[in-house]
All heavy atoms as TSV, in Angstrom:
chain	resi	resn	atom	element	x	y	z
A	1	ARG	N	N	9.349	29.630	28.821
A	1	ARG	CA	C	8.844	28.553	29.644
A	1	ARG	C	C	9.987	27.710	30.161
A	1	ARG	O	O	10.947	27.439	29.462
A	1	ARG	CB	C	7.874	27.732	28.837
A	1	ARG	CG	C	6.760	28.598	28.300
A	1	ARG	CD	C	5.498	27.875	28.178
A	1	ARG	NE	N	4.507	28.889	27.837
A	1	ARG	CZ	C	3.289	28.816	28.189
A	1	ARG	NH1	N	2.859	27.795	28.852
A	1	ARG	NH2	N	2.446	29.758	27.878
A	2	GLY	N	N	9.843	27.297	31.403
A	2	GLY	CA	C	10.859	26.442	31.972
A	2	GLY	C	C	12.072	27.170	32.523
A	2	GLY	O	O	13.103	26.562	32.754
A	3	TYR	N	N	11.963	28.476	32.745
A	3	TYR	CA	C	13.090	29.245	33.266
A	3	TYR	C	C	13.089	29.346	34.796
A	3	TYR	O	O	13.964	29.950	35.375
A	3	TYR	CB	C	13.101	30.653	32.672
A	3	TYR	CG	C	13.332	30.667	31.179
A	3	TYR	CD1	C	12.290	30.945	30.311
A	3	TYR	CD2	C	14.584	30.376	30.652
A	3	TYR	CE1	C	12.494	30.955	28.939
A	3	TYR	CE2	C	14.796	30.383	29.284
A	3	TYR	CZ	C	13.748	30.670	28.436
A	3	TYR	OH	O	13.955	30.673	27.083
A	4	GLY	N	N	12.070	28.788	35.456
A	4	GLY	CA	C	12.010	28.806	36.917
A	4	GLY	C	C	11.567	30.128	37.511
A	4	GLY	O	O	11.797	30.379	38.693
A	5	ILE	N	N	10.912	30.965	36.722
A	5	ILE	CA	C	10.511	32.291	37.203
A	5	ILE	C	C	9.481	32.184	38.320
A	5	ILE	O	O	9.588	32.874	39.334
A	5	ILE	CB	C	9.989	33.155	36.041
A	5	ILE	CG1	C	11.133	33.442	35.069
A	5	ILE	CG2	C	9.358	34.444	36.555
A	5	ILE	CD1	C	10.707	34.102	33.779
A	6	GLN	N	N	8.492	31.312	38.152
A	6	GLN	CA	C	7.471	31.179	39.192
A	6	GLN	C	C	8.095	30.706	40.496
A	6	GLN	O	O	7.802	31.243	41.559
A	6	GLN	CB	C	6.365	30.224	38.760
A	6	GLN	CG	C	5.255	30.116	39.797
A	6	GLN	CD	C	4.136	29.193	39.362
A	6	GLN	OE1	O	4.334	28.303	38.543
A	6	GLN	NE2	N	2.966	29.408	39.928
A	7	ARG	N	N	8.969	29.719	40.420
A	7	ARG	CA	C	9.617	29.222	41.630
A	7	ARG	C	C	10.477	30.298	42.282
A	7	ARG	O	O	10.536	30.404	43.508
A	7	ARG	CB	C	10.427	27.974	41.336
A	7	ARG	CG	C	9.527	26.747	41.334
A	7	ARG	CD	C	10.276	25.540	40.936
A	7	ARG	NE	N	10.006	25.405	39.496
A	7	ARG	CZ	C	10.630	24.623	38.684
A	7	ARG	NH1	N	11.598	23.874	39.125
A	7	ARG	NH2	N	10.305	24.551	37.422
A	8	PHE	N	N	11.136	31.106	41.470
A	8	PHE	CA	C	11.933	32.203	42.028
A	8	PHE	C	C	11.047	33.181	42.794
A	8	PHE	O	O	11.369	33.578	43.911
A	8	PHE	CB	C	12.691	32.946	40.924
A	8	PHE	CG	C	13.318	34.224	41.405
A	8	PHE	CD1	C	14.451	34.195	42.202
A	8	PHE	CD2	C	12.748	35.444	41.097
A	8	PHE	CE1	C	15.027	35.374	42.679
A	8	PHE	CE2	C	13.315	36.627	41.562
A	8	PHE	CZ	C	14.454	36.592	42.354
A	9	PHE	N	N	9.905	33.552	42.208
A	9	PHE	CA	C	9.023	34.512	42.883
A	9	PHE	C	C	8.346	33.899	44.109
A	9	PHE	O	O	8.100	34.597	45.104
A	9	PHE	CB	C	8.006	35.104	41.915
A	9	PHE	CG	C	8.592	36.205	41.089
A	9	PHE	CD1	C	8.837	36.034	39.741
A	9	PHE	CD2	C	8.928	37.418	41.658
A	9	PHE	CE1	C	9.406	37.038	38.973
A	9	PHE	CE2	C	9.497	38.445	40.906
A	9	PHE	CZ	C	9.732	38.251	39.560
A	10	LEU	N	N	8.063	32.609	44.083
A	10	LEU	CA	C	7.552	31.952	45.289
A	10	LEU	C	C	8.595	32.027	46.399
A	10	LEU	O	O	8.280	32.353	47.551
A	10	LEU	CB	C	7.195	30.492	45.001
A	10	LEU	CG	C	5.930	30.245	44.208
A	10	LEU	CD1	C	5.774	28.764	43.895
A	10	LEU	CD2	C	4.713	30.756	44.950
A	11	TRP	N	N	9.834	31.715	46.050
A	11	TRP	CA	C	10.916	31.795	47.039
A	11	TRP	C	C	11.039	33.221	47.583
A	11	TRP	O	O	11.155	33.429	48.800
A	11	TRP	CB	C	12.236	31.350	46.390
A	11	TRP	CG	C	13.420	31.590	47.280
A	11	TRP	CD1	C	13.860	30.791	48.294
A	11	TRP	CD2	C	14.291	32.726	47.248
A	11	TRP	NE1	N	14.964	31.355	48.888
A	11	TRP	CE2	C	15.243	32.551	48.267
A	11	TRP	CE3	C	14.357	33.859	46.450
A	11	TRP	CZ2	C	16.254	33.477	48.510
A	11	TRP	CZ3	C	15.364	34.784	46.697
A	11	TRP	CH2	C	16.292	34.583	47.714
A	12	LEU	N	N	11.006	34.200	46.697
A	12	LEU	CA	C	11.137	35.598	47.104
A	12	LEU	C	C	9.999	36.013	48.040
A	12	LEU	O	O	10.235	36.649	49.071
A	12	LEU	CB	C	11.152	36.492	45.854
A	12	LEU	CG	C	11.546	37.940	46.029
A	12	LEU	CD1	C	12.978	38.063	46.516
A	12	LEU	CD2	C	11.382	38.673	44.702
A	13	CYS	N	N	8.771	35.626	47.706
A	13	CYS	CA	C	7.620	35.952	48.567
A	13	CYS	C	C	7.752	35.294	49.934
A	13	CYS	O	O	7.449	35.911	50.961
A	13	CYS	CB	C	6.325	35.504	47.905
A	13	CYS	SG	S	5.840	36.527	46.517
A	14	GLU	N	N	8.220	34.059	49.940
A	14	GLU	CA	C	8.379	33.366	51.217
A	14	GLU	C	C	9.465	34.004	52.076
A	14	GLU	O	O	9.306	34.126	53.293
A	14	GLU	CB	C	8.681	31.889	50.981
A	14	GLU	CG	C	7.488	31.143	50.447
A	14	GLU	CD	C	7.782	29.690	50.167
A	14	GLU	OE1	O	8.812	29.167	50.660
A	14	GLU	OE2	O	6.976	29.064	49.455
A	15	GLU	N	N	10.549	34.405	51.472
A	15	GLU	CA	C	11.608	35.076	52.229
A	15	GLU	C	C	11.100	36.387	52.828
A	15	GLU	O	O	11.380	36.705	53.985
A	15	GLU	CB	C	12.823	35.335	51.340
A	15	GLU	CG	C	13.588	34.080	50.978
A	15	GLU	CD	C	14.103	33.348	52.205
A	15	GLU	OE1	O	14.789	33.956	53.050
A	15	GLU	OE2	O	13.784	32.142	52.325
A	16	GLU	N	N	10.358	37.141	52.049
A	16	GLU	CA	C	9.784	38.401	52.541
A	16	GLU	C	C	8.800	38.129	53.674
A	16	GLU	O	O	8.784	38.847	54.680
A	16	GLU	CB	C	9.086	39.139	51.385
A	16	GLU	CG	C	8.612	40.516	51.730
A	16	GLU	CD	C	9.719	41.536	51.962
A	16	GLU	OE1	O	10.862	41.301	51.525
A	16	GLU	OE2	O	9.437	42.570	52.590
A	17	ALA	N	N	7.989	37.096	53.524
A	17	ALA	CA	C	7.033	36.742	54.574
A	17	ALA	C	C	7.766	36.369	55.865
A	17	ALA	O	O	7.352	36.780	56.957
A	17	ALA	CB	C	6.149	35.591	54.104
A	18	ARG	N	N	8.839	35.614	55.739
A	18	ARG	CA	C	9.603	35.228	56.932
A	18	ARG	C	C	10.194	36.449	57.632
A	18	ARG	O	O	10.238	36.509	58.865
A	18	ARG	CB	C	10.710	34.247	56.559
A	18	ARG	CG	C	10.192	32.861	56.276
A	18	ARG	CD	C	11.342	31.891	55.978
A	18	ARG	NE	N	10.825	30.574	55.643
A	18	ARG	CZ	C	10.639	30.129	54.404
A	18	ARG	NH1	N	10.948	30.879	53.362
A	18	ARG	NH2	N	10.156	28.925	54.201
A	19	LEU	N	N	10.665	37.420	56.866
A	19	LEU	CA	C	11.210	38.651	57.465
A	19	LEU	C	C	10.161	39.363	58.307
A	19	LEU	O	O	10.496	40.009	59.297
A	19	LEU	CB	C	11.715	39.596	56.371
A	19	LEU	CG	C	13.026	39.212	55.696
A	19	LEU	CD1	C	13.309	40.174	54.533
A	19	LEU	CD2	C	14.175	39.236	56.687
A	20	HIS	N	N	8.901	39.257	57.900
A	20	HIS	CA	C	7.807	39.928	58.613
A	20	HIS	C	C	7.084	38.980	59.560
A	20	HIS	O	O	6.005	39.300	60.054
A	20	HIS	CB	C	6.829	40.528	57.601
A	20	HIS	CG	C	7.445	41.628	56.804
A	20	HIS	ND1	N	7.615	42.905	57.294
A	20	HIS	CD2	C	7.953	41.636	55.550
A	20	HIS	CE1	C	8.186	43.662	56.369
A	20	HIS	NE2	N	8.414	42.907	55.306
A	21	ARG	N	N	7.688	37.809	59.791
A	21	ARG	CA	C	7.156	36.808	60.713
A	21	ARG	C	C	5.742	36.337	60.348
A	21	ARG	O	O	4.927	36.047	61.216
A	21	ARG	CB	C	7.211	37.307	62.152
A	21	ARG	CG	C	8.614	37.631	62.599
A	21	ARG	CD	C	8.621	38.203	63.998
A	21	ARG	NE	N	9.857	38.904	64.261
A	21	ARG	CZ	C	10.879	38.389	64.913
A	21	ARG	NH1	N	10.826	37.174	65.353
A	21	ARG	NH2	N	11.964	39.099	65.117
A	22	ILE	N	N	5.474	36.282	59.071
A	22	ILE	CA	C	4.198	35.753	58.577
A	22	ILE	C	C	4.324	34.234	58.571
A	22	ILE	O	O	5.331	33.684	58.125
A	22	ILE	CB	C	3.885	36.309	57.178
A	22	ILE	CG1	C	3.630	37.818	57.294
A	22	ILE	CG2	C	2.702	35.599	56.548
A	22	ILE	CD1	C	3.541	38.529	55.962
A	23	LYS	N	N	3.293	33.554	59.064
A	23	LYS	CA	C	3.388	32.105	59.224
A	23	LYS	C	C	2.697	31.313	58.122
A	23	LYS	O	O	2.988	30.132	57.942
A	23	LYS	CB	C	2.814	31.703	60.573
A	23	LYS	CG	C	3.623	32.289	61.715
A	23	LYS	CD	C	3.146	31.795	63.037
A	23	LYS	CE	C	3.971	32.471	64.125
A	23	LYS	NZ	N	3.929	31.787	65.366
A	24	TYR	N	N	1.766	31.920	57.416
A	24	TYR	CA	C	1.038	31.218	56.364
A	24	TYR	C	C	1.011	32.052	55.094
A	24	TYR	O	O	0.900	33.277	55.162
A	24	TYR	CB	C	-0.415	30.953	56.786
A	24	TYR	CG	C	-0.545	29.943	57.883
A	24	TYR	CD1	C	-0.601	30.336	59.209
A	24	TYR	CD2	C	-0.607	28.584	57.604
A	24	TYR	CE1	C	-0.719	29.419	60.224
A	24	TYR	CE2	C	-0.722	27.648	58.613
A	24	TYR	CZ	C	-0.784	28.076	59.920
A	24	TYR	OH	O	-0.889	27.152	60.926
A	25	ILE	N	N	1.073	31.378	53.974
A	25	ILE	CA	C	0.900	32.034	52.680
A	25	ILE	C	C	-0.250	31.338	51.967
A	25	ILE	O	O	-0.328	30.106	51.951
A	25	ILE	CB	C	2.176	31.963	51.822
A	25	ILE	CG1	C	3.280	32.772	52.469
A	25	ILE	CG2	C	1.892	32.471	50.406
A	25	ILE	CD1	C	4.564	32.800	51.683
A	26	LEU	N	N	-1.145	32.125	51.409
A	26	LEU	CA	C	-2.254	31.623	50.607
A	26	LEU	C	C	-2.153	32.207	49.210
A	26	LEU	O	O	-1.697	33.337	49.032
A	26	LEU	CB	C	-3.597	32.024	51.217
A	26	LEU	CG	C	-3.899	31.540	52.620
A	26	LEU	CD1	C	-5.186	32.173	53.132
A	26	LEU	CD2	C	-4.010	30.036	52.650
A	27	ALA	N	N	-2.587	31.430	48.241
A	27	ALA	CA	C	-2.614	31.905	46.860
A	27	ALA	C	C	-3.766	31.212	46.147
A	27	ALA	O	O	-4.303	30.217	46.644
A	27	ALA	CB	C	-1.292	31.590	46.159
A	28	THR	N	N	-4.148	31.751	45.001
A	28	THR	CA	C	-5.129	31.064	44.164
A	28	THR	C	C	-4.478	30.735	42.830
A	28	THR	O	O	-3.620	31.473	42.343
A	28	THR	CB	C	-6.402	31.902	43.925
A	28	THR	OG1	O	-6.088	33.068	43.175
A	28	THR	CG2	C	-7.067	32.286	45.237
A	29	VAL	N	N	-4.880	29.592	42.287
A	29	VAL	CA	C	-4.326	29.104	41.029
A	29	VAL	C	C	-5.491	28.632	40.168
A	29	VAL	O	O	-6.390	27.941	40.663
A	29	VAL	CB	C	-3.365	27.912	41.270
A	29	VAL	CG1	C	-2.738	27.453	39.964
A	29	VAL	CG2	C	-2.307	28.263	42.281
A	30	SER	N	N	-5.457	28.964	38.903
A	30	SER	CA	C	-6.488	28.483	37.992
A	30	SER	C	C	-6.513	26.962	37.995
A	30	SER	O	O	-5.463	26.310	37.929
A	30	SER	CB	C	-6.217	28.987	36.572
A	30	SER	OG	O	-7.070	28.334	35.648
A	31	SER	N	N	-7.700	26.406	38.063
A	31	SER	CA	C	-7.808	24.942	38.064
A	31	SER	C	C	-7.409	24.353	36.719
A	31	SER	O	O	-7.164	23.158	36.606
A	31	SER	CB	C	-9.232	24.525	38.431
A	31	SER	OG	O	-10.151	25.027	37.492
A	32	GLN	N	N	-7.318	25.175	35.698
A	32	GLN	CA	C	-6.913	24.710	34.370
A	32	GLN	C	C	-5.417	24.873	34.120
A	32	GLN	O	O	-4.898	24.396	33.117
A	32	GLN	CB	C	-7.695	25.459	33.291
A	32	GLN	CG	C	-9.181	25.198	33.362
A	32	GLN	CD	C	-9.951	26.021	32.342
A	32	GLN	OE1	O	-9.430	26.984	31.791
A	32	GLN	NE2	N	-11.185	25.646	32.097
A	33	ASN	N	N	-4.724	25.547	35.022
A	33	ASN	CA	C	-3.285	25.787	34.845
A	33	ASN	C	C	-2.500	24.719	35.609
A	33	ASN	O	O	-2.000	24.927	36.710
A	33	ASN	CB	C	-2.919	27.193	35.330
A	33	ASN	CG	C	-1.524	27.581	34.942
A	33	ASN	OD1	O	-0.693	26.744	34.647
A	33	ASN	ND2	N	-1.255	28.870	34.949
A	34	TYR	N	N	-2.396	23.540	34.998
A	34	TYR	CA	C	-1.780	22.392	35.655
A	34	TYR	C	C	-0.307	22.632	35.983
A	34	TYR	O	O	0.186	22.177	37.005
A	34	TYR	CB	C	-1.930	21.145	34.787
A	34	TYR	CG	C	-3.359	20.857	34.431
A	34	TYR	CD1	C	-3.817	21.009	33.126
A	34	TYR	CD2	C	-4.272	20.463	35.401
A	34	TYR	CE1	C	-5.144	20.757	32.791
A	34	TYR	CE2	C	-5.602	20.208	35.083
A	34	TYR	CZ	C	-6.029	20.355	33.776
A	34	TYR	OH	O	-7.340	20.120	33.457
A	35	TYR	N	N	0.400	23.343	35.114
A	35	TYR	CA	C	1.821	23.599	35.344
A	35	TYR	C	C	2.037	24.470	36.580
A	35	TYR	O	O	2.908	24.204	37.397
A	35	TYR	CB	C	2.463	24.252	34.123
A	35	TYR	CG	C	2.489	23.345	32.923
A	35	TYR	CD1	C	1.655	23.568	31.836
A	35	TYR	CD2	C	3.334	22.233	32.876
A	35	TYR	CE1	C	1.662	22.728	30.735
A	35	TYR	CE2	C	3.354	21.380	31.790
A	35	TYR	CZ	C	2.516	21.627	30.714
A	35	TYR	OH	O	2.528	20.789	29.648
A	36	SER	N	N	1.212	25.514	36.702
A	36	SER	CA	C	1.336	26.403	37.853
A	36	SER	C	C	0.974	25.671	39.138
A	36	SER	O	O	1.682	25.766	40.150
A	36	SER	CB	C	0.448	27.628	37.666
A	36	SER	OG	O	0.589	28.513	38.745
A	37	LEU	N	N	-0.115	24.921	39.107
A	37	LEU	CA	C	-0.530	24.166	40.290
A	37	LEU	C	C	0.550	23.159	40.677
A	37	LEU	O	O	0.879	23.019	41.861
A	37	LEU	CB	C	-1.860	23.467	40.019
A	37	LEU	CG	C	-2.480	22.713	41.190
A	37	LEU	CD1	C	-2.699	23.628	42.391
A	37	LEU	CD2	C	-3.795	22.078	40.761
A	38	ASP	N	N	1.131	22.498	39.709
A	38	ASP	CA	C	2.206	21.541	39.969
A	38	ASP	C	C	3.415	22.226	40.604
A	38	ASP	O	O	4.021	21.688	41.528
A	38	ASP	CB	C	2.607	20.845	38.670
A	38	ASP	CG	C	3.543	19.686	38.916
A	38	ASP	OD1	O	3.227	18.831	39.777
A	38	ASP	OD2	O	4.591	19.619	38.247
A	39	ASN	N	N	3.757	23.432	40.138
A	39	ASN	CA	C	4.868	24.183	40.743
A	39	ASN	C	C	4.593	24.489	42.205
A	39	ASN	O	O	5.480	24.352	43.050
A	39	ASN	CB	C	5.128	25.478	39.982
A	39	ASN	CG	C	5.940	25.269	38.742
A	39	ASN	OD1	O	6.667	24.297	38.608
A	39	ASN	ND2	N	5.805	26.187	37.806
A	40	PHE	N	N	3.374	24.928	42.519
A	40	PHE	CA	C	3.037	25.220	43.915
A	40	PHE	C	C	3.171	23.963	44.766
A	40	PHE	O	O	3.743	23.995	45.860
A	40	PHE	CB	C	1.614	25.788	44.031
A	40	PHE	CG	C	1.530	27.272	43.861
A	40	PHE	CD1	C	1.163	27.830	42.644
A	40	PHE	CD2	C	1.803	28.133	44.912
A	40	PHE	CE1	C	1.077	29.202	42.480
A	40	PHE	CE2	C	1.717	29.507	44.766
A	40	PHE	CZ	C	1.361	30.042	43.545
A	41	ILE	N	N	2.657	22.844	44.278
A	41	ILE	CA	C	2.710	21.593	45.035
A	41	ILE	C	C	4.162	21.149	45.225
A	41	ILE	O	O	4.559	20.754	46.330
A	41	ILE	CB	C	1.855	20.510	44.354
A	41	ILE	CG1	C	0.376	20.898	44.493
A	41	ILE	CG2	C	2.118	19.134	44.957
A	41	ILE	CD1	C	-0.565	20.079	43.655
A	42	LYS	N	N	4.969	21.242	44.184
A	42	LYS	CA	C	6.386	20.876	44.299
A	42	LYS	C	C	7.120	21.761	45.300
A	42	LYS	O	O	8.100	21.345	45.911
A	42	LYS	CB	C	7.077	20.986	42.944
A	42	LYS	CG	C	6.753	19.857	42.014
A	42	LYS	CD	C	7.460	20.049	40.681
A	42	LYS	CE	C	7.105	18.932	39.724
A	42	LYS	NZ	N	7.705	19.151	38.388
A	43	TYR	N	N	6.647	22.996	45.461
A	43	TYR	CA	C	7.302	23.927	46.372
A	43	TYR	C	C	6.721	23.849	47.789
A	43	TYR	O	O	6.994	24.679	48.637
A	43	TYR	CB	C	7.202	25.343	45.814
A	43	TYR	CG	C	8.371	26.215	46.191
A	43	TYR	CD1	C	9.634	25.971	45.675
A	43	TYR	CD2	C	8.228	27.271	47.068
A	43	TYR	CE1	C	10.711	26.758	46.033
A	43	TYR	CE2	C	9.297	28.069	47.431
A	43	TYR	CZ	C	10.536	27.808	46.911
A	43	TYR	OH	O	11.601	28.582	47.273
A	44	GLY	N	N	5.868	22.834	48.040
A	44	GLY	CA	C	5.401	22.591	49.403
A	44	GLY	C	C	4.025	23.131	49.743
A	44	GLY	O	O	3.612	23.073	50.903
A	45	TYR	N	N	3.307	23.641	48.769
A	45	TYR	CA	C	1.958	24.149	49.007
A	45	TYR	C	C	0.962	23.000	48.937
A	45	TYR	O	O	1.211	21.989	48.283
A	45	TYR	CB	C	1.589	25.211	47.971
A	45	TYR	CG	C	2.299	26.525	48.186
A	45	TYR	CD1	C	3.641	26.670	47.854
A	45	TYR	CD2	C	1.648	27.619	48.743
A	45	TYR	CE1	C	4.312	27.855	48.061
A	45	TYR	CE2	C	2.307	28.819	48.942
A	45	TYR	CZ	C	3.638	28.928	48.612
A	45	TYR	OH	O	4.297	30.101	48.821
A	46	GLN	N	N	-0.165	23.160	49.630
A	46	GLN	CA	C	-1.213	22.151	49.623
A	46	GLN	C	C	-2.483	22.741	49.026
A	46	GLN	O	O	-2.818	23.902	49.288
A	46	GLN	CB	C	-1.513	21.685	51.040
A	46	GLN	CG	C	-0.360	20.979	51.681
A	46	GLN	CD	C	-0.708	20.514	53.080
A	46	GLN	OE1	O	-1.697	20.928	53.670
A	46	GLN	NE2	N	0.120	19.638	53.623
A	47	LYS	N	N	-3.185	21.925	48.257
A	47	LYS	CA	C	-4.485	22.343	47.758
A	47	LYS	C	C	-5.460	22.322	48.928
A	47	LYS	O	O	-5.553	21.336	49.639
A	47	LYS	CB	C	-4.996	21.415	46.654
A	47	LYS	CG	C	-4.207	21.491	45.383
A	47	LYS	CD	C	-4.907	20.822	44.216
A	47	LYS	CE	C	-5.071	19.350	44.405
A	47	LYS	NZ	N	-5.596	18.685	43.192
A	48	GLU	N	N	-6.159	23.424	49.130
A	48	GLU	CA	C	-7.102	23.515	50.243
A	48	GLU	C	C	-8.544	23.339	49.776
A	48	GLU	O	O	-9.287	22.567	50.348
A	48	GLU	CB	C	-6.957	24.861	50.965
A	48	GLU	CG	C	-5.608	25.074	51.610
A	48	GLU	CD	C	-5.359	24.149	52.787
A	48	GLU	OE1	O	-6.319	23.587	53.361
A	48	GLU	OE2	O	-4.180	23.966	53.136
A	49	LYS	N	N	-8.914	24.104	48.748
A	49	LYS	CA	C	-10.314	24.115	48.342
A	49	LYS	C	C	-10.429	24.702	46.946
A	49	LYS	O	O	-9.707	25.649	46.615
A	49	LYS	CB	C	-11.111	24.963	49.333
A	49	LYS	CG	C	-12.588	25.007	49.103
A	49	LYS	CD	C	-13.266	25.836	50.187
A	49	LYS	CE	C	-14.757	25.857	49.962
A	49	LYS	NZ	N	-15.427	26.672	50.979
A	50	GLU	N	N	-11.327	24.159	46.154
A	50	GLU	CA	C	-11.605	24.749	44.845
A	50	GLU	C	C	-12.784	25.693	45.005
A	50	GLU	O	O	-13.800	25.324	45.599
A	50	GLU	CB	C	-11.912	23.668	43.814
A	50	GLU	CG	C	-11.948	24.214	42.400
A	50	GLU	CD	C	-12.101	23.136	41.357
A	50	GLU	OE1	O	-12.771	22.124	41.627
A	50	GLU	OE2	O	-11.533	23.302	40.271
A	51	VAL	N	N	-12.640	26.907	44.509
A	51	VAL	CA	C	-13.672	27.933	44.671
A	51	VAL	C	C	-13.918	28.632	43.331
A	51	VAL	O	O	-13.127	28.503	42.397
A	51	VAL	CB	C	-13.256	28.990	45.729
A	51	VAL	CG1	C	-13.131	28.369	47.104
A	51	VAL	CG2	C	-11.964	29.676	45.339
A	52	ILE	N	N	-14.998	29.377	43.280
A	52	ILE	CA	C	-15.288	30.230	42.130
A	52	ILE	C	C	-14.856	31.648	42.494
A	52	ILE	O	O	-15.289	32.193	43.502
A	52	ILE	CB	C	-16.789	30.215	41.773
A	52	ILE	CG1	C	-17.274	28.793	41.504
A	52	ILE	CG2	C	-17.073	31.145	40.596
A	52	ILE	CD1	C	-16.679	28.147	40.278
A	53	LYS	N	N	-13.973	32.229	41.684
A	53	LYS	CA	C	-13.480	33.591	41.904
A	53	LYS	C	C	-13.684	34.390	40.625
A	53	LYS	O	O	-13.835	33.811	39.558
A	53	LYS	CB	C	-11.986	33.589	42.249
A	53	LYS	CG	C	-11.593	32.834	43.497
A	53	LYS	CD	C	-11.841	33.589	44.756
A	53	LYS	CE	C	-10.903	34.751	44.883
A	53	LYS	NZ	N	-11.185	35.634	45.968
A	54	TYR	N	N	-13.604	35.686	40.749
A	54	TYR	CA	C	-13.652	36.577	39.583
A	54	TYR	C	C	-14.878	36.275	38.711
A	54	TYR	O	O	-14.776	36.099	37.511
A	54	TYR	CB	C	-12.353	36.484	38.769
A	54	TYR	CG	C	-11.122	36.487	39.637
A	54	TYR	CD1	C	-10.289	35.384	39.705
A	54	TYR	CD2	C	-10.814	37.587	40.430
A	54	TYR	CE1	C	-9.172	35.375	40.524
A	54	TYR	CE2	C	-9.709	37.587	41.259
A	54	TYR	CZ	C	-8.893	36.492	41.300
A	54	TYR	OH	O	-7.795	36.482	42.111
A	55	ARG	N	N	-16.003	36.162	39.361
A	55	ARG	CA	C	-17.319	35.901	38.766
A	55	ARG	C	C	-17.555	34.448	38.393
A	55	ARG	O	O	-18.505	33.853	38.851
A	55	ARG	CB	C	-17.590	36.789	37.555
A	55	ARG	CG	C	-17.805	38.224	37.911
A	55	ARG	CD	C	-18.270	38.961	36.712
A	55	ARG	NE	N	-19.031	40.111	37.181
A	55	ARG	CZ	C	-19.775	40.822	36.420
A	55	ARG	NH1	N	-19.896	40.512	35.150
A	55	ARG	NH2	N	-20.421	41.851	36.906
A	56	ASP	N	N	-16.717	33.862	37.540
A	56	ASP	CA	C	-17.040	32.519	37.050
A	56	ASP	C	C	-15.816	31.637	36.818
A	56	ASP	O	O	-15.889	30.643	36.115
A	56	ASP	CB	C	-17.849	32.612	35.766
A	56	ASP	CG	C	-17.071	33.290	34.640
A	56	ASP	OD1	O	-16.045	33.937	34.923
A	56	ASP	OD2	O	-17.497	33.169	33.477
A	57	LYS	N	N	-14.706	31.965	37.426
A	57	LYS	CA	C	-13.467	31.222	37.198
A	57	LYS	C	C	-13.209	30.242	38.346
A	57	LYS	O	O	-13.185	30.632	39.509
A	57	LYS	CB	C	-12.257	32.158	37.083
A	57	LYS	CG	C	-12.431	33.274	36.082
A	57	LYS	CD	C	-12.480	32.740	34.676
A	57	LYS	CE	C	-12.525	33.893	33.702
A	57	LYS	NZ	N	-13.222	33.609	32.503
A	58	LYS	N	N	-12.991	28.965	38.016
A	58	LYS	CA	C	-12.630	27.980	39.025
A	58	LYS	C	C	-11.162	28.156	39.380
A	58	LYS	O	O	-10.310	28.229	38.505
A	58	LYS	CB	C	-12.850	26.562	38.504
A	58	LYS	CG	C	-14.274	26.159	38.422
A	58	LYS	CD	C	-14.370	24.704	38.006
A	58	LYS	CE	C	-15.793	24.256	37.929
A	58	LYS	NZ	N	-15.882	22.838	37.531
A	59	ARG	N	N	-10.901	28.231	40.688
A	59	ARG	CA	C	-9.530	28.414	41.157
A	59	ARG	C	C	-9.311	27.537	42.381
A	59	ARG	O	O	-10.228	27.286	43.142
A	59	ARG	CB	C	-9.284	29.874	41.530
A	59	ARG	CG	C	-9.689	30.801	40.444
A	59	ARG	CD	C	-8.884	31.966	40.126
A	59	ARG	NE	N	-7.540	32.114	40.530
A	59	ARG	CZ	C	-6.550	32.279	39.664
A	59	ARG	NH1	N	-6.752	32.228	38.380
A	59	ARG	NH2	N	-5.324	32.510	40.092
A	60	TRP	N	N	-8.073	27.088	42.538
A	60	TRP	CA	C	-7.682	26.371	43.741
A	60	TRP	C	C	-7.075	27.368	44.719
A	60	TRP	O	O	-6.273	28.204	44.331
A	60	TRP	CB	C	-6.641	25.315	43.428
A	60	TRP	CG	C	-7.226	24.040	42.945
A	60	TRP	CD1	C	-7.289	23.593	41.667
A	60	TRP	CD2	C	-7.861	23.040	43.744
A	60	TRP	NE1	N	-7.920	22.392	41.613
A	60	TRP	CE2	C	-8.277	22.021	42.891
A	60	TRP	CE3	C	-8.104	22.920	45.118
A	60	TRP	CZ2	C	-8.937	20.885	43.347
A	60	TRP	CZ3	C	-8.755	21.793	45.573
A	60	TRP	CH2	C	-9.153	20.797	44.700
A	61	ILE	N	N	-7.468	27.266	45.979
A	61	ILE	CA	C	-6.767	27.976	47.046
A	61	ILE	C	C	-5.670	27.023	47.515
A	61	ILE	O	O	-5.937	25.859	47.822
A	61	ILE	CB	C	-7.706	28.328	48.206
A	61	ILE	CG1	C	-8.775	29.312	47.734
A	61	ILE	CG2	C	-6.903	28.925	49.378
A	61	ILE	CD1	C	-9.822	29.631	48.777
A	62	VAL	N	N	-4.437	27.515	47.513
A	62	VAL	CA	C	-3.300	26.724	47.993
A	62	VAL	C	C	-2.690	27.442	49.188
A	62	VAL	O	O	-2.773	28.665	49.307
A	62	VAL	CB	C	-2.246	26.506	46.885
A	62	VAL	CG1	C	-2.808	25.642	45.769
A	62	VAL	CG2	C	-1.723	27.811	46.331
A	63	SER	N	N	-2.095	26.672	50.081
A	63	SER	CA	C	-1.516	27.278	51.276
A	63	SER	C	C	-0.202	26.599	51.631
A	63	SER	O	O	0.057	25.459	51.248
A	63	SER	CB	C	-2.486	27.145	52.449
A	63	SER	OG	O	-2.580	25.804	52.867
A	64	LYS	N	N	0.576	27.339	52.412
A	64	LYS	CA	C	1.841	26.793	52.920
A	64	LYS	C	C	2.101	27.393	54.301
A	64	LYS	O	O	1.987	28.605	54.488
A	64	LYS	CB	C	3.003	27.138	51.989
A	64	LYS	CG	C	4.319	26.515	52.436
A	64	LYS	CD	C	5.408	26.727	51.408
A	64	LYS	CE	C	6.697	26.070	51.836
A	64	LYS	NZ	N	7.743	26.237	50.820
A	65	HIS	N	N	2.428	26.546	55.249
A	65	HIS	CA	C	2.857	26.983	56.570
A	65	HIS	C	C	4.363	27.168	56.538
A	65	HIS	O	O	5.085	26.260	56.142
A	65	HIS	CB	C	2.461	25.945	57.627
A	65	HIS	CG	C	2.836	26.342	59.004
A	65	HIS	ND1	N	3.997	25.948	59.605
A	65	HIS	CD2	C	2.189	27.129	59.898
A	65	HIS	CE1	C	4.058	26.464	60.822
A	65	HIS	NE2	N	2.982	27.174	61.014
A	66	LEU	N	N	4.808	28.365	56.902
A	66	LEU	CA	C	6.252	28.650	56.862
A	66	LEU	C	C	6.932	28.260	58.161
A	66	LEU	O	O	6.411	28.262	59.198
A	66	LEU	CB	C	6.483	30.143	56.587
A	66	LEU	CG	C	5.912	30.650	55.286
A	66	LEU	CD1	C	6.136	32.152	55.175
A	66	LEU	CD2	C	6.551	29.942	54.127
């Protein structure tokens, strides 16, 4: 914990998206995973909507315009 792995993979995904001229990235985050949600927000993502996914799991849809 605390090694910056999630932030590294977010950066890597964004770089790959930019290479392919993708303008938006969407992801889902468990509403109970405060650390992960906080990492997305710190990296410039916005909470869009809370939804039910995978039958009964509350998740946040987060997005970022590149």
